[in-house]
C-alpha positions in Angstrom: 125.9 135.5 108.5 127.6 136.4 105.0 130.9 134.7 106.8 129.4 132.0 107.3 127.9 131.4 103.6 131.4 132.2 102.2 133.2 129.8 104.4 131.1 126.9 103.5 129.4 125.0 101.1 126.6 123.4 102.4 126.9 121.1 100.4 126.3 117.1 101.2 129.3 115.8 102.2 130.4 112.7 103.8 129.8 111.6 107.5 133.6 111.8 109.0 134.2 115.6 107.0 131.0 116.8 108.7 132.4 115.5 111.9 135.7 117.7 111.3 133.6 120.3 110.1 131.6 120.5 113.7 135.1 119.9 115.6 136.4 123.7 114.0 133.0 125.2 114.0 132.8 124.6 117.8 136.6 125.5 118.1 135.7 128.8 116.1 132.8 129.7 118.3 134.9 129.4 121.2 137.4 131.6 120.1 134.9 134.6 118.4 132.2 134.7 121.1 132.8 136.4 124.3 132.6 134.6 127.9 129.3 136.2 128.7 127.6 135.8 125.4 129.2 131.8 125.4 127.3 131.5 128.7 123.8 132.3 127.7 124.0 130.5 125.2 125.3 127.3 126.1 123.2 127.4 129.4 119.7 127.4 127.0 121.3 123.9 126.0 122.6 122.5 129.0 123.5 124.0 132.3 127.0 122.1 133.1 128.4 123.2 129.4 131.8 125.4 129.7 132.5 125.7 126.0 131.7 125.1 122.5 133.9 122.4 122.8 131.5 120.5 125.0 129.2 120.2 122.6 131.3 117.5 120.3 130.0 114.4 120.8 126.5 115.3 121.6 123.4 113.9 120.9 121.5 114.9 117.8 118.6 116.4 120.3 120.8 118.7 121.8 122.8 120.0 118.5 119.6 121.0 117.7 119.1 122.6 120.9 122.4 124.7 120.3 121.4 125.3 117.1 118.4 127.0 118.4 120.3 129.1 120.9 123.1 130.2 118.7 120.2 131.9 116.7 117.3 133.1 119.4 119.9 133.4 122.2 123.1 134.5 120.2 121.4 136.3 117.6 123.3 134.0 114.6 121.3 132.6 112.5 124.5 131.8 110.0 125.7 129.7 113.3 121.9 128.1 113.6 122.3 127.2 109.5 125.9 125.7 110.2 124.5 123.0 113.2 121.8 122.5 110.9 123.6 121.6 107.5 126.2 119.2 109.7 123.6 117.8 111.4 121.9 117.1 107.9 125.3 115.7 106.4 124.9 112.9 109.3 121.8 111.6 107.8 118.8 113.7 110.4 116.0 114.5 108.1 114.8 117.2 110.2 117.5 119.0 110.2 117.8 118.5 106.4 114.6 120.3 106.0 115.3 123.1 108.4 118.5 123.9 106.5 117.2 123.4 102.7 114.3 125.7 103.7 116.7 128.1 105.2 119.0 127.8 102.0 115.8 128.8 100.0 115.3 132.1 102.0 118.2 132.8 101.8 118.3 132.6 98.2 115.1 134.5 97.8 117.2 137.9 98.9 120.9 136.7 97.8 120.5 137.9 94.1 121.2 141.5 95.3 124.4 140.4 96.4 125.7 139.1 93.8 126.8 136.5 91.4 128.9 134.5 93.5 127.1 134.1 96.3 123.7 132.9 94.4 125.8 130.5 92.6 127.0 128.9 95.9 123.6 128.7 97.5 122.2 127.0 93.8 124.6 124.5 94.1 124.6 123.7 97.4 120.7 123.2 96.9 121.0 121.0 94.0 123.5 118.0 95.8 120.4 118.1 98.5 117.7 117.7 96.3 119.4 115.7 93.4 120.0 113.5 96.4 116.2 113.5 97.4 115.0 113.3 94.1 117.1 111.0 92.5 116.3 108.1 95.2 112.1 108.8 94.8 112.4 109.0 90.9 114.6 106.1 90.6 112.8 102.8 89.4 114.4 100.5 92.6 114.9 97.5 91.0 113.9 94.5 93.0 115.9 91.4 94.4 116.1 89.0 91.3 114.1 85.8 92.5 117.5 84.0 93.1 118.8 86.2 95.4 115.2 85.3 97.6 115.0 81.8 97.7 115.0 82.1 101.1 112.2 83.7 101.5 108.7 81.6 101.0 106.8 84.1 99.6 109.3 85.0 97.2 106.9 84.1 94.1 103.2 82.8 94.3 100.7 81.2 91.9 98.3 84.0 90.8 95.9 82.1 88.6 95.8 78.5 88.0 94.0 78.3 84.6 92.0 80.3 82.9 88.1 79.5 82.4 87.1 78.2 78.7 90.9 78.0 77.6 90.5 76.6 73.9 87.9 79.6 72.3 89.1 81.8 70.4 89.2 84.4 73.0 90.9 82.2 75.7 94.0 81.5 73.9 94.3 85.5 73.4 94.1 85.9 76.9 96.2 83.2 77.7 99.1 84.5 75.4 98.5 88.0 76.6 98.5 86.8 80.3 101.0 84.0 80.1 103.7 85.2 83.0 100.3 85.0 85.2 98.6 82.3 84.5 100.1 78.4 86.2 103.5 79.9 87.0 105.2 81.6 90.1 105.2 85.2 90.3 107.5 87.2 91.5 107.1 89.5 94.8 108.7 92.8 94.8 109.9 95.2 97.4 111.6 96.0 100.8 110.9 97.8 103.7 114.3 99.0 104.9 114.9 101.4 107.6 111.7 102.2 108.8 113.3 105.5 110.6 114.6 106.4 107.3 111.0 106.1 105.9 109.4 108.4 108.2 112.0 111.0 108.4 112.1 111.2 104.1 108.1 111.6 104.3 108.2 113.8 106.7 110.7 115.9 105.0 108.9 115.7 101.8 105.4 116.6 103.7 105.4 118.2 107.1 102.0 119.0 107.4 101.0 114.8 107.3 103.3 113.9 110.6 100.3 112.4 112.1 99.2 110.4 109.2 102.9 109.6 108.5 103.4 108.2 111.7 100.3 105.8 111.5 101.4 104.5 108.0 104.7 103.8 109.6 103.1 102.1 112.7 101.7 99.8 110.5 104.8 99.2 108.4 106.6 98.6 111.8 103.7 95.6 112.4 104.9 93.8 109.4 107.4 90.3 111.3 110.8 90.4 110.2 111.0 87.5 108.2 108.2 89.5 105.4 109.9 92.8 105.3 111.1 91.6 101.9 108.2 91.5 99.9 106.1 93.6 101.9 102.1 93.3 101.8 100.5 96.0 104.0 97.1 96.8 105.2 94.6 98.1 102.5 94.8 101.9 103.6 92.2 104.7 102.7 93.7 108.5 102.5 91.3 111.2 102.9 92.0 114.8 102.9 90.7 118.0 101.0 91.5 117.8 97.3 95.3 119.0 96.9 96.6 117.9 100.0 98.8 115.3 98.9 97.2 112.2 99.1 98.3 110.7 95.9 101.2 112.1 96.1 102.2 110.8 99.4 100.9 106.9 98.0 103.3 107.5 95.1 106.3 108.4 97.5 105.4 105.1 100.3 105.7 102.8 97.5 108.7 103.7 95.8 110.5 103.8 99.4 109.2 100.4 100.0 110.5 99.5 96.4 107.1 98.2 94.9 106.5 99.3 91.1 103.0 101.3 91.4 100.3 101.7 89.2 97.2 105.0 89.2 93.7 104.0 88.7 91.8 106.9 88.9 87.8 106.5 89.8 86.8 110.0 89.1 85.9 111.2 85.8 85.7 107.7 83.2 82.8 105.8 83.0 84.6 102.3 83.7 86.0 103.5 86.8 89.7 103.9 85.4 90.1 100.0 84.1 89.5 98.8 88.1 86.5 96.6 87.2 86.7 93.9 84.3 85.5 93.9 81.4 83.9 90.6 80.8 84.2 88.4 77.2 82.4 89.2 74.4 83.3 93.1 74.5 85.5 94.2 72.1 87.6 96.1 75.2 87.5 92.8 77.2 90.3 92.7 80.0 90.7 91.4 83.2 90.2 94.1 86.4 93.2 96.3 86.9 94.7 95.0 90.0 95.5 92.2 87.3 96.5 94.4 85.6 99.0 95.8 87.5 100.5 92.6 87.7 100.9 91.5 84.4 102.5 95.2 83.5 104.9 95.1 86.8 105.5 91.4 86.4 104.9 91.7 90.6 102.3 89.6 92.3 102.6 92.4 94.9 102.7 95.5 93.4 101.1 98.8 94.7 98.0 100.2 93.2 96.8 103.6 94.1 92.6 103.6 93.8 92.5 107.2 92.9 89.3 109.0 94.0 87.6 106.2 95.0 84.7 108.7 96.6 83.9 109.9 93.2 84.1 106.5 91.8 81.1 105.0 94.5 78.9 107.8 94.4 75.2 106.6 93.0 75.6 108.9 90.0 79.0 107.2 88.9 78.2 103.8 88.6 80.3 102.1 86.3 78.3 100.2 83.2 80.1 97.3 84.2 79.1 96.7 87.3 79.1 98.6 90.9 82.3 99.6 92.1 82.1 99.7 95.7 80.4 95.6 95.6 83.4 95.1 93.2 85.6 96.1 95.4 84.4 95.4 99.0 84.7 91.4 97.1 88.0 92.3 96.1 88.9 93.0 100.2 87.1 90.1 101.3 88.1 87.2 99.4 91.4 88.5 97.9 93.0 85.1 97.4 89.7 84.0 95.7 88.3 87.1 93.8 86.8 85.6 90.5 87.1 87.9 87.3 85.1 87.8 84.7 87.7 88.4 81.8 89.7 85.5 83.1 86.1 83.8 83.9 89.1 82.1 87.1 89.8 82.6 90.5 92.8 85.1 91.3 94.8 85.3 94.3 95.2 89.1 94.9 96.0 88.5 98.3 99.6 89.8 97.6 98.5 93.4 95.9 99.2 96.4 98.0 96.0 99.0 98.2 96.0 102.4 98.8 93.0 104.6 98.2 92.2 108.5 98.1 89.3 109.9 98.7 87.9 113.7 99.3 85.2 112.3 101.8 84.1 109.6 103.4 80.2 110.5 103.2 80.2 108.5 99.6 81.9 105.6 101.1 79.9 102.6 103.4 80.2 101.8 106.6 81.1 98.3 105.2 83.9 99.5 103.1 85.6 101.6 105.7 85.1 98.9 108.0 88.0 97.0 105.7 90.9 99.5 105.7 93.0 101.6 107.9 92.2 105.0 107.5 94.3 108.1 107.4 93.3 111.5 107.8 95.7 114.0 105.9 95.7 117.8 107.0 96.0 120.3 104.3 99.5 122.1 104.1 99.6 125.7 105.4 101.6 129.2 105.0 104.3 127.4 107.2 104.9 124.6 104.6 105.5 127.0 101.6 109.2 126.4 101.3 108.6 122.8 100.9 105.9 123.1 98.8 107.6 125.4 96.4 110.9 123.3 96.7 109.1 120.0 95.9 107.1 121.7 92.9 110.5 122.9 91.2 112.1 119.6 91.1 108.9 117.9 89.6 108.4 120.5 87.1 112.0 120.5 86.4 111.7 116.9 85.8 108.8 117.5 83.5 110.6 119.8 81.4 113.4 116.7 80.7 115.7 118.8 83.0 116.4 119.6 86.5 115.8 121.8 89.4 118.6 124.0 87.6 116.5 124.6 85.0 113.3 126.2 86.1 113.4 129.7 86.5 114.0 131.7 89.6 111.0 133.6 91.1 110.4 137.0 92.0 109.4 137.6 95.8 106.2 139.3 94.7 105.6 136.0 92.1 106.0 133.4 95.3 103.4 135.9 97.0 100.8 135.4 94.6 102.0 131.2 95.1 101.9 131.6 98.8 98.4 133.8 98.6 97.0 130.2 98.0 98.0 128.5 101.6 95.3 131.4 102.8 91.9 129.7 101.1 89.9 128.0 102.9 91.4 124.8 101.2 94.7 125.4 100.6 95.7 122.8 97.2 99.0 122.0 96.4 97.5 121.8 92.7 96.4 125.5 92.9 99.9 126.5 93.9 101.6 124.3 90.6 98.8 125.9 88.1 99.9 129.3 89.2 103.4 128.7 89.2 102.8 126.7 86.1 101.4 130.0 84.2 103.8 132.4 86.0 106.8 130.4 84.4 105.1 130.2 81.2 104.8 134.0 81.0 109.0 134.5 82.1 109.8 132.2 79.3 108.0 133.7 76.7 108.7 137.0 77.6 112.6 135.4 78.1 112.0 134.4 74.1 110.6 137.6 72.6 113.4 139.9 74.5 116.3 138.0 72.9 117.6 138.9 69.7 116.2 137.4 66.6 118.6 135.5 65.4 118.6 133.5 69.1 114.8 132.8 68.8 114.0 129.2 68.1 110.8 130.0 66.5 111.2 130.6 62.7 110.3 134.2 61.6 108.3 132.3 58.4 106.0 130.5 60.3 
């Protein structure tokens, strides 16, 4: 195992280099593994194979089978890791997920094997995490309207005119929302390679593969001519608190290259700005979907309506109106929705809506009938490595740095985090809270143990 780790960097490399590495590694296996053991390994992959070099040019599935055989039959975990790495460099997301998990497990035990190995592993992981997080964190600049002139939906009028335009309030609103009123508003985004979207989402949310398959199935129904400037059917993500509903929605919009906004329904008296506040109030404003259009200068933004089950319960009615009735009106008449603030019909038909909820019980049948219901399961202990990796990257960004800036956790600290996934209602949010506490304690201890002159806190304070 250590020989494989020191012979290869496991960093992301170009496909042609990976193909050359596969050739060299298969040659190495043929010369280093005795004939009897070689036959047993290859027989479990394909009985017709005589040498490892016969695997050159095999399909990804056959190479995955070879990786499994090297581990199970040949008792070579290092060999499995090399094959997974080569497949990952060819864009196989499942292999990348397995490889990254393996590298993290090795790193947790490698701190006792010397700084050279630890640095090698961290450097390898950084190349994979940087690529994944750069894609998700990028603002994915939309195609300019001039480049979309052949698309009949490159832009659209969302508001023809507003009511009472000569009043002081009407004039103020006309100035504030001039980019939306009586002029074409650009449509953004693009559905690129659906297989890649599926693989990337599955890599980040392996416990929700059935849900991701349903989501991508809906995207696959989009005609080719509408793959640019996508408009998806409203969806409702349902699952227990902390299972990743909101993050999955945000990542999906990022991969569709759609600018998006979050409108929380729980814990606010006005449903997070989803409902319009009519004229005459100091806080008057259009509904949240129009605000998202204005913010992103986009007629088809993604909007995540978070915890809609809390906002629609009888005890959580907004003083500005009944949330569920307003949502039903939006869903039924998206192209002729009358906004109480603008006092005009607004075309909301292109807005991409994803709702999240912990339970369907507070929601009416009429509401559920108007969207695709997507059930998300909770993660289990087998998904801990993926969750931990994602949280390290997320915390690193929040700190203004990268994952490399986040201190490594000891094995007993990792066990504290992993125990959350054994609870009746496992929550990624709870794992993150515990992780933040542990990291905060470690950071404070590091400051206290540093020499006085190196401390960033003045002794005079």
